[in-house]
C-alpha positions as YAML, in Angstrom:
chain: A
units: angstrom
residues:
- id: 1
  name: MET
  ca: [-134.50, -79.32, 51.28]
- id: 2
  name: PRO
  ca: [-130.79, -78.58, 50.96]
- id: 3
  name: GLY
  ca: [-129.07, -77.24, 54.03]
- id: 4
  name: LYS
  ca: [-128.36, -73.55, 54.44]
- id: 5
  name: ALA
  ca: [-125.71, -71.76, 56.45]
- id: 6
  name: CYS
  ca: [-126.91, -69.71, 59.38]
- id: 7
  name: ALA
  ca: [-125.49, -66.30, 58.47]
- id: 8
  name: PRO
  ca: [-125.29, -63.37, 60.89]
- id: 9
  name: GLY
  ca: [-126.10, -59.80, 59.91]
- id: 10
  name: LYS
  ca: [-124.43, -58.21, 56.92]
- id: 11
  name: GLY
  ca: [-122.80, -55.55, 59.03]
- id: 12
  name: ARG
  ca: [-120.57, -57.95, 60.98]
- id: 13
  name: PRO
  ca: [-116.82, -58.02, 60.42]
- id: 14
  name: ARG
  ca: [-115.52, -60.51, 57.91]
- id: 15
  name: ALA
  ca: [-113.68, -62.61, 60.51]
- id: 16
  name: THR
  ca: [-116.87, -62.87, 62.57]
- id: 17
  name: ARG
  ca: [-118.89, -64.06, 59.58]
- id: 18
  name: ARG
  ca: [-116.38, -66.85, 58.97]
- id: 19
  name: ALA
  ca: [-116.77, -68.02, 62.54]
- id: 20
  name: THR
  ca: [-120.50, -68.68, 62.14]
- id: 21
  name: PRO
  ca: [-121.58, -72.31, 62.72]
- id: 22
  name: THR
  ca: [-122.17, -74.28, 59.54]
- id: 23
  name: CYS
  ca: [-125.73, -75.54, 59.67]
- id: 24
  name: SER
  ca: [-127.96, -77.92, 57.77]
- id: 25
  name: THR
  ca: [-131.72, -78.27, 58.27]
- id: 26
  name: SER
  ca: [-134.33, -80.88, 57.61]
- id: 27
  name: SER
  ca: [-137.06, -78.47, 56.48]
- id: 28
  name: ALA
  ca: [-137.61, -74.83, 55.56]
- id: 29
  name: SER
  ca: [-139.65, -74.18, 58.71]
- id: 30
  name: ALA
  ca: [-136.78, -75.44, 60.88]
- id: 31
  name: ARG
  ca: [-133.96, -73.60, 59.17]
- id: 32
  name: ALA
  ca: [-133.45, -71.39, 62.23]
- id: 33
  name: TRP
  ca: [-132.06, -74.38, 64.14]
- id: 34
  name: PRO
  ca: [-129.00, -76.27, 62.89]
- id: 35
  name: THR
  ca: [-129.60, -80.01, 63.23]
- id: 36
  name: ARG
  ca: [-125.88, -80.40, 62.57]
- id: 37
  name: CYS
  ca: [-123.67, -77.63, 63.86]
- id: 38
  name: ARG
  ca: [-119.93, -77.43, 63.21]
- id: 39
  name: VAL
  ca: [-117.74, -74.84, 64.90]
- id: 40
  name: SER
  ca: [-115.68, -72.98, 62.32]
- id: 41
  name: PRO
  ca: [-111.99, -73.86, 61.84]
- id: 42
  name: ASP
  ca: [-111.27, -70.21, 62.72]
- id: 43
  name: VAL
  ca: [-111.92, -71.23, 66.33]
- id: 44
  name: LEU
  ca: [-110.51, -74.74, 66.73]
- id: 45
  name: ALA
  ca: [-107.93, -75.22, 63.98]
- id: 46
  name: LEU
  ca: [-104.32, -75.09, 65.12]
- id: 47
  name: ALA
  ca: [-103.06, -72.62, 62.49]
- id: 48
  name: ARG
  ca: [-105.35, -69.73, 63.33]
- id: 49
  name: SER
  ca: [-105.61, -66.62, 65.50]
- id: 50
  name: ASP
  ca: [-104.43, -66.02, 69.04]
- id: 51
  name: LEU
  ca: [-106.42, -67.09, 72.11]
- id: 52
  name: ALA
  ca: [-108.17, -63.74, 72.62]
- id: 53
  name: THR
  ca: [-109.53, -63.71, 69.07]
- id: 54
  name: ARG
  ca: [-110.64, -67.33, 69.30]
- id: 55
  name: ARG
  ca: [-112.55, -66.57, 72.51]
- id: 56
  name: GLU
  ca: [-114.31, -63.68, 70.82]
- id: 57
  name: LEU
  ca: [-115.36, -65.87, 67.89]
- id: 58
  name: PHE
  ca: [-116.38, -68.72, 70.19]
- id: 59
  name: ASP
  ca: [-118.56, -66.39, 72.27]
- id: 60
  name: PHE
  ca: [-120.18, -65.13, 69.07]
- id: 61
  name: ILE
  ca: [-121.17, -68.70, 68.13]
- id: 62
  name: VAL
  ca: [-122.62, -69.31, 71.58]
- id: 63
  name: ALA
  ca: [-124.57, -66.04, 71.37]
- id: 64
  name: GLU
  ca: [-126.00, -67.04, 67.97]
- id: 65
  name: LEU
  ca: [-127.14, -70.36, 69.40]
- id: 66
  name: ALA
  ca: [-128.69, -68.58, 72.38]
- id: 67
  name: ALA
  ca: [-130.65, -66.37, 69.95]
- id: 68
  name: LEU
  ca: [-131.94, -69.50, 68.20]
- id: 69
  name: GLU
  ca: [-132.74, -71.34, 71.43]
- id: 70
  name: PRO
  ca: [-136.42, -70.28, 71.69]
- id: 71
  name: GLU
  ca: [-137.07, -72.01, 68.34]
- id: 72
  name: ASP
  ca: [-136.21, -75.46, 69.72]
- id: 73
  name: ALA
  ca: [-134.93, -75.31, 73.28]
- id: 74
  name: ARG
  ca: [-134.95, -79.10, 73.73]
- id: 75
  name: ARG
  ca: [-132.24, -79.59, 71.11]
- id: 76
  name: ILE
  ca: [-130.43, -76.27, 71.09]
- id: 77
  name: ARG
  ca: [-130.01, -75.67, 74.82]
- id: 78
  name: PRO
  ca: [-127.82, -78.77, 75.53]
- id: 79
  name: VAL
  ca: [-125.49, -77.84, 72.67]
- id: 80
  name: ARG
  ca: [-125.30, -74.19, 73.70]
- id: 81
  name: VAL
  ca: [-124.73, -74.99, 77.39]
- id: 82
  name: ALA
  ca: [-122.07, -77.59, 76.59]
- id: 83
  name: LEU
  ca: [-120.15, -75.19, 74.37]
- id: 84
  name: GLN
  ca: [-120.49, -72.34, 76.87]
- id: 85
  name: ASN
  ca: [-119.24, -74.45, 79.81]
- id: 86
  name: GLN
  ca: [-116.38, -76.06, 77.91]
- id: 87
  name: ARG
  ca: [-115.00, -73.00, 76.12]
- id: 88
  name: ASP
  ca: [-111.85, -72.63, 78.21]
- id: 89
  name: HIS
  ca: [-111.07, -76.34, 78.01]
- id: 90
  name: LEU
  ca: [-111.63, -76.51, 74.24]
- id: 91
  name: LEU
  ca: [-109.43, -73.47, 73.64]
- id: 92
  name: ALA
  ca: [-106.70, -74.31, 76.17]
- id: 93
  name: PHE
  ca: [-104.40, -75.49, 73.37]
- id: 94
  name: ALA
  ca: [-104.43, -71.99, 71.85]
- id: 95
  name: GLY
  ca: [-102.94, -70.47, 75.01]
- id: 96
  name: VAL
  ca: [-100.21, -73.12, 75.00]
- id: 97
  name: LEU
  ca: [-99.42, -72.41, 71.35]
- id: 98
  name: ASP
  ca: [-99.41, -68.65, 71.95]
- id: 99
  name: ALA
  ca: [-96.79, -69.10, 74.69]
- id: 100
  name: LYS
  ca: [-94.63, -71.26, 72.42]
- id: 101
  name: LEU
  ca: [-94.80, -68.75, 69.57]
- id: 102
  name: ALA
  ca: [-93.88, -65.92, 71.95]
- id: 103
  name: ALA
  ca: [-90.87, -67.93, 73.14]
- id: 104
  name: ILE
  ca: [-89.81, -68.53, 69.54]
- id: 105
  name: ALA
  ca: [-90.05, -64.82, 68.79]
- id: 106
  name: GLN
  ca: [-87.83, -64.03, 71.77]
- id: 107
  name: THR
  ca: [-85.31, -66.78, 71.03]
- id: 108
  name: HIS
  ca: [-84.86, -65.81, 67.38]
- id: 109
  name: ALA
  ca: [-85.28, -62.04, 67.92]
- id: 110
  name: ILE
  ca: [-88.19, -61.88, 65.47]
- id: 111
  name: ALA
  ca: [-91.37, -59.86, 65.83]
- id: 112
  name: GLU
  ca: [-94.30, -61.96, 67.11]
- id: 113
  name: PRO
  ca: [-96.57, -61.06, 64.14]
- id: 114
  name: LEU
  ca: [-94.00, -62.65, 61.80]
- id: 115
  name: VAL
  ca: [-93.90, -65.78, 63.96]
- id: 116
  name: ARG
  ca: [-97.68, -65.92, 63.77]
- id: 117
  name: GLU
  ca: [-97.48, -65.60, 59.99]
- id: 118
  name: ALA
  ca: [-95.27, -68.69, 59.91]
- id: 119
  name: CYS
  ca: [-97.95, -70.48, 61.91]
- id: 120
  name: LEU
  ca: [-100.76, -69.27, 59.64]
- id: 121
  name: LEU
  ca: [-98.96, -70.61, 56.58]
- id: 122
  name: ARG
  ca: [-99.95, -74.08, 57.75]
- id: 123
  name: ARG
  ca: [-103.55, -73.27, 56.86]
- id: 124
  name: PHE
  ca: [-102.76, -73.93, 53.22]
- id: 125
  name: PRO
  ca: [-101.66, -77.12, 51.46]
- id: 126
  name: ALA
  ca: [-97.97, -77.03, 50.56]
- id: 127
  name: THR
  ca: [-98.97, -77.37, 46.89]
- id: 128
  name: SER
  ca: [-101.22, -74.30, 46.83]
- id: 129
  name: PRO
  ca: [-100.22, -70.91, 45.33]
- id: 130
  name: ALA
  ca: [-101.33, -69.17, 48.55]
- id: 131
  name: TYR
  ca: [-98.83, -71.22, 50.57]
- id: 132
  name: TRP
  ca: [-95.87, -70.34, 48.35]
- id: 133
  name: GLN
  ca: [-96.84, -66.69, 48.06]
- id: 134
  name: GLY
  ca: [-96.90, -66.43, 51.86]
- id: 135
  name: TRP
  ca: [-93.68, -68.48, 52.07]
- id: 136
  name: LYS
  ca: [-91.81, -66.09, 49.76]
- id: 137
  name: ARG
  ca: [-93.18, -63.02, 51.52]
- id: 138
  name: LEU
  ca: [-92.20, -64.31, 54.96]
- id: 139
  name: ARG
  ca: [-88.75, -65.35, 53.77]
- id: 140
  name: ALA
  ca: [-88.15, -61.87, 52.38]
- id: 141
  name: GLN
  ca: [-89.13, -60.36, 55.74]
- id: 142
  name: THR
  ca: [-87.06, -62.67, 57.96]
- id: 143
  name: GLY
  ca: [-84.00, -63.25, 55.72]
- id: 144
  name: CYS
  ca: [-81.45, -65.77, 57.00]
- id: 145
  name: LYS
  ca: [-83.61, -66.54, 60.06]
- id: 146
  name: PHE
  ca: [-86.46, -67.92, 57.96]
- id: 147
  name: HIS
  ca: [-85.59, -71.62, 57.94]
- id: 148
  name: ALA
  ca: [-84.84, -71.77, 61.67]
- id: 149
  name: LEU
  ca: [-88.06, -69.89, 62.37]
- id: 150
  name: PHE
  ca: [-90.17, -72.12, 60.17]
- id: 151
  name: ALA
  ca: [-88.68, -75.29, 61.68]
- id: 152
  name: ALA
  ca: [-89.26, -74.03, 65.24]
- id: 153
  name: VAL
  ca: [-92.89, -73.10, 64.52]
- id: 154
  name: SER
  ca: [-93.52, -76.47, 62.87]
- id: 155
  name: ARG
  ca: [-92.17, -78.29, 65.93]
- id: 156
  name: ALA
  ca: [-94.24, -76.14, 68.28]
- id: 157
  name: MET
  ca: [-97.41, -76.90, 66.34]
- id: 158
  name: ALA
  ca: [-96.67, -80.62, 66.14]
- id: 159
  name: ASP
  ca: [-96.16, -80.73, 69.92]
- id: 160
  name: THR
  ca: [-99.42, -78.90, 70.70]
- id: 161
  name: PRO
  ca: [-102.37, -81.30, 70.64]
- id: 162
  name: ARG
  ca: [-105.80, -79.73, 70.38]
- id: 163
  name: SER
  ca: [-108.06, -80.62, 73.29]
- id: 164
  name: SER
  ca: [-111.01, -81.12, 70.94]
- id: 165
  name: SER
  ca: [-109.06, -83.69, 68.94]
- id: 166
  name: LEU
  ca: [-108.13, -85.55, 72.12]
- id: 167
  name: VAL
  ca: [-111.75, -85.57, 73.28]
- id: 168
  name: GLU
  ca: [-113.00, -86.78, 69.89]
- id: 169
  name: ASN
  ca: [-110.42, -89.54, 69.85]
- id: 170
  name: LEU
  ca: [-111.31, -90.60, 73.40]
- id: 171
  name: ASN
  ca: [-115.04, -90.57, 72.63]
- id: 172
  name: SER
  ca: [-114.55, -92.70, 69.52]
- id: 173
  name: ARG
  ca: [-112.64, -95.29, 71.58]
- id: 174
  name: LEU
  ca: [-115.14, -95.37, 74.44]
- id: 175
  name: ARG
  ca: [-118.35, -95.35, 72.40]
- id: 176
  name: THR
  ca: [-118.10, -99.03, 71.45]
- id: 177
  name: TYR
  ca: [-117.95, -100.01, 75.13]
- id: 178
  name: PHE
  ca: [-121.08, -98.04, 76.02]
- id: 179
  name: THR
  ca: [-123.55, -98.91, 73.25]
- id: 180
  name: LEU
  ca: [-124.71, -102.25, 74.69]
- id: 181
  name: ARG
  ca: [-125.06, -101.12, 78.32]
- id: 182
  name: ARG
  ca: [-128.10, -99.34, 79.72]
- id: 183
  name: HIS
  ca: [-126.40, -98.27, 82.95]
- id: 184
  name: LEU
  ca: [-122.82, -97.16, 83.53]
- id: 185
  name: GLY
  ca: [-121.77, -97.49, 87.15]
- id: 186
  name: GLY
  ca: [-118.53, -96.54, 88.79]
- id: 187
  name: SER
  ca: [-117.32, -100.15, 88.98]
- id: 188
  name: TYR
  ca: [-117.71, -100.63, 85.22]
- id: 189
  name: LEU
  ca: [-115.91, -97.38, 84.44]
- id: 190
  name: ASP
  ca: [-113.06, -98.34, 86.80]
- id: 191
  name: LEU
  ca: [-112.72, -101.72, 85.08]
- id: 192
  name: LEU
  ca: [-112.80, -100.09, 81.65]
- id: 193
  name: ARG
  ca: [-110.10, -97.60, 82.66]
- id: 194
  name: PHE
  ca: [-107.93, -100.43, 83.98]
- id: 195
  name: PHE
  ca: [-108.44, -102.43, 80.78]
- id: 196
  name: LEU
  ca: [-107.58, -99.55, 78.45]
- id: 197
  name: ASN
  ca: [-104.49, -98.59, 80.47]
- id: 198
  name: HIS
  ca: [-103.12, -102.14, 80.52]
- id: 199
  name: ARG
  ca: [-104.19, -103.63, 77.21]
- id: 200
  name: ARG
  ca: [-101.31, -103.79, 74.74]
- id: 201
  name: PHE
  ca: [-101.66, -102.13, 71.33]
- id: 202
  name: LEU
  ca: [-102.00, -104.66, 68.53]
- id: 203
  name: ARG
  ca: [-101.23, -102.05, 65.89]
- id: 204
  name: SER
  ca: [-100.15, -98.43, 65.77]
- id: 205
  name: ARG
  ca: [-98.79, -95.89, 63.33]
- id: 206
  name: HIS
  ca: [-95.85, -95.59, 65.73]
- id: 207
  name: ALA
  ca: [-93.75, -98.75, 65.65]
- id: 208
  name: GLU
  ca: [-92.52, -98.20, 69.22]
- id: 209
  name: HIS
  ca: [-96.13, -98.43, 70.52]
- id: 210
  name: ARG
  ca: [-96.89, -101.87, 69.09]
- id: 211
  name: GLY
  ca: [-97.07, -104.63, 71.65]
- id: 212
  name: LYS
  ca: [-97.02, -102.20, 74.57]
- id: 213
  name: SER
  ca: [-99.74, -100.84, 76.84]
- id: 214
  name: PRO
  ca: [-100.27, -97.17, 77.74]
- id: 215
  name: ARG
  ca: [-98.92, -97.93, 81.21]
- id: 216
  name: GLU
  ca: [-95.76, -99.46, 79.76]
- id: 217
  name: LEU
  ca: [-95.26, -96.47, 77.47]
- id: 218
  name: MET
  ca: [-95.72, -94.02, 80.33]
- id: 219
  name: THR
  ca: [-93.56, -95.80, 82.91]
- id: 220
  name: GLY
  ca: [-91.04, -97.57, 80.67]
- id: 221
  name: ARG
  ca: [-91.57, -100.78, 82.66]
- id: 222
  name: GLY
  ca: [-93.31, -103.96, 81.59]
- id: 223
  name: HIS
  ca: [-96.18, -105.70, 83.40]
- id: 224
  name: PRO
  ca: [-98.08, -109.00, 83.14]
- id: 225
  name: HIS
  ca: [-101.21, -109.43, 81.04]
- id: 226
  name: TRP
  ca: [-104.12, -107.35, 82.30]
- id: 227
  name: LEU
  ca: [-106.13, -110.48, 83.19]
- id: 228
  name: THR
  ca: [-103.24, -111.68, 85.35]
- id: 229
  name: LEU
  ca: [-103.14, -108.29, 87.09]
- id: 230
  name: LEU
  ca: [-106.83, -108.77, 87.97]
- id: 231
  name: GLY
  ca: [-105.87, -111.92, 89.90]
- id: 232
  name: LEU
  ca: [-107.12, -114.45, 87.36]
- id: 233
  name: GLY
  ca: [-103.78, -116.25, 87.24]
- id: 234
  name: PRO
  ca: [-101.19, -116.54, 84.46]
- id: 235
  name: LEU
  ca: [-102.39, -117.03, 80.92]
- id: 236
  name: GLN
  ca: [-102.35, -120.55, 79.61]
- id: 237
  name: PRO
  ca: [-100.68, -121.13, 76.24]
- id: 238
  name: GLN
  ca: [-103.11, -121.58, 73.39]
- id: 239
  name: ARG
  ca: [-103.62, -125.12, 72.22]
- id: 240
  name: ALA
  ca: [-102.94, -125.93, 68.59]
...
């Protein structure tokens, strides 16, 4: 049967309803438990509310999962516990962004709500009517400070990586090294860490990263091939 969204009660505030997990189910009898659960963008997207509001919405999602847990504790409990334990880490980026926006407000002598509005504009595509309506309204409110404000907010957002994105990227890189191994010991993880830190990038969207390893990018100093660093001797040139 087609998936259905798990909706909270009708009396909840609008913002809270938007924060509900998006769920899909495999059968009508199991619709109380989301087999695929996605946390709303209201919680994890960069251009959204402040940290306090995000925490409130995040806690609501965890509470909804806890209410569903008796239906299928084997599958729901690990998800609920993981989200509950990792809340502060997943939302840490929001506190960093809040501090940057507050600094921008002070630097440009602009009220913080207007700085937040500049941030929230990034929710919309630049080609959408909603984006340009908000753009014109914010420009009218900030006057000659608008362009400097918008540029500062854009830089702050670009320099604030979301922890969830970093974790997803790391997991996608590591998954291929784990699939064929039944046991993961400390020695294997140490070797994998060494390999990933010293292997040079073959390709990258950033031209300055190509042909360099993470260690070289961090330290600014070159190093031999990672196999040579392991004591296996210098690489032999490939034969034609």
